[in-house]
C-alpha positions, 0 to 999 in steps of 0.5 A, a space after each residue: 349620157 349613155 345609150 340605154 337599152 332593154 334587156 329581158 322582159 317578163 309579164 304575167 297573164 292579166 286577169 283575175 289572180 285570187 291566190 297570188 299577192 302583188 309581191 308574188 305576181 311581180 316576183 314572177 314577172 321580174 324573175 322572168 325578165 332577169 333570166 331573159 337578160 342572162 343575169 341573176 338577181 344579184 346583178 340588179 343594182 336597183 329596183 324601181 317598183 310601181 304600185 298604186 293601191 296596195 294599201 286598199 288591195 292588201 293592206 300593204 304599203 311600202 311594198 317595194 322592199 318586200 318585192 326586193 326581198 322576194 326576188 332575192 336582190 342584194 341588200 345594197 340595191 335600193 328599192 323605190 316605190 313609184 305612184 303616178 296613177 295609171 302611168 306608174 310603171 312607165 314613169 318608173 321605167 323612164 326614171 330607171 333609164 335616165 339614171 342608167 344613162 347618167 351612169 348612176 346605175 348600170 343595171 336596173 329592174 323596173 316595172 309594176 304590179 296591181 290587184 284591182 279585182 281584190 277590191 271589188 268593183 265599188 271600192 275599185 271605182 272609188 279608189 281609182 277616182 282618188 286620182 281625180 282632184 279631191 277638192 274640185 272633182 271628187 265632190 261632184 261625184 266624178 269618176 274616170 268614166 265620167 271624165 272620158 264621157 265628157 271628152 266624147 261629148 266635147 269631141 262630138 260637138 267641137 268637130 261637128 260629128 253626130 254622136 251616133 257616128 262617133 259612138 260607132 267609130 268608138 265601137 270600132 276601136 273596141 272591136 279592133 283591140 279585141 281582135 288583137 287581144 284574141 291573138 295575145 295569150 296573156 290578155 285578159 280578154 281573148 275573144 273577138 267582139 262586134 260593134 253591135 255588141 259594143 253598142 248594145 251594152 249597158 250605159 256606164 257614163 253616157 255615151 260610154 257603154 260597157 265595152 267602151 271601157 277597159 276592165 279592172 285587172 290583176 297582173 305584173 310586168 317588169 323589164 331590165 334596163 342597162 347601157 347599150 354596150 352591155 346589152 349587146 354583150 348579153 342579148 342577141 336583140 337589144 332594144 334601145 330607148 331612143 327617147 322619153 318624155 313626161 309632162 304634167 297637167 292639173 285639175 280638169 278645171 284648169 284644162 281648157 279643152 278635154 279633147 286636147 291633152 296638153 301634157 300629151 302634146 308636150 311629152 310627145 314633142 320631147 320624146 320625138 325630139 330626143 329620139 330624132 324621129 317623127 310620128 311618120 317613123 313609128 311602126 307600132 304603138 301601145 297607147 292608153 285606151 282606158 276608154 275607146 275615146 281615149 285612143 282617139 284623143 291620144 292618136 291626135 295629141 301625139 301627132 299620128 292624126 290631125 285633131 278631129 281626124 282620128 275617130 274613124 281610123 279603126 273603122 277604116 282598118 288603118 290601125 289594126 294588124 295589116 292596116 296602112 298606118 302604124 298598128 295601134 295596140 297589137 297587144 289588145 291594149 288596156 281594153 282587151 289585154 287588161 289594165 292593172 294600173 301599176 303594171 300597165 306601162 311596163 306591159 306596154 313596153 314588153 309588147 313593143 320589145 317583143 314586136 321589135 324583136 319579132 317575137 310577137 307571134 300571131 300579132 306580129 307587126 311585120 318589119 317593125 323597127 320603131 315603137 311608141 309607148 304612151 301612158 296616161 295617169 289620172 284624168 290627164 294629170 300625168 303623161 309619160 311617153 317612151 320611144 323604142 327602136 331596134 338596137 
């Protein structure tokens, strides 16, 4: 298997895009990624394209070949759509990396796009919930805020942490990610908040309040993947894909403990084993903070903190820029940067690549050499992790 690297990256600003289609957003990100690679659209040998809800957003299925055409890729390059809920783009990029490593392709364009705001909040909430189990979860009226609200209550009970204390710690996760997002010109929310603002917001699903939740977002992101030998010839600072992992859960009824995401435990083990690294080697992390409690659960399942120990990390300042631990979500995370579900994983990788190339500006993690990407799809059904390091 060949060593694989990221060449160029591209990303739109995340937020609300009323006048651009999914295809137009992705073409913008993709063309930027291709140009940053020192290549042309004709050099792409395949497109791995992520999108979840184009049928509801725009009445458009089978979007990949239309994006392919808009970018100007050769007819010989296949275009494949991926859908793995919020982990969509990470899964697409992992598959691209595996096929480049195997020698099937030499250069692949991968990423994703989404326009959730075009649906409006009621329909977006309903369509997102379609990633829950239709037979056992949907009939109960369960949506993602409800899933993570249950996880928060379980965490509080299991580890004997009073709920008001846990809510304060969760609020500090939001404060930290908005602090980072305020430094990111492509973030949906570029404004700092306080814990009091979080705790004073309206209740979405007890104990989650408005600012515990990530927004609906529009946007796109893309990367170009090739083998390391070629990458060193094309760009000054190639970033290696050191390890990857992907695992699958199932319906919540089959998951014994909502505070321990088994699929994440397994995929992190696989990614670290392939990379020959441990959590102690990681300098910067982009992980799936769809809700504030989700960041806490992810840090524990991956192994950055022991179980029951990560809830106070943000409050102690350990996970923010300048903290003692690996910096978590310097982009602002899903919470502040935004969460266009088909693009999120690609945007996480864009951020880590910029960090490892020392191109992240005001949010730069000094001396970052190893970065970790964690993306969750559905209510713990899919987890995909990618470890990146300086080439």
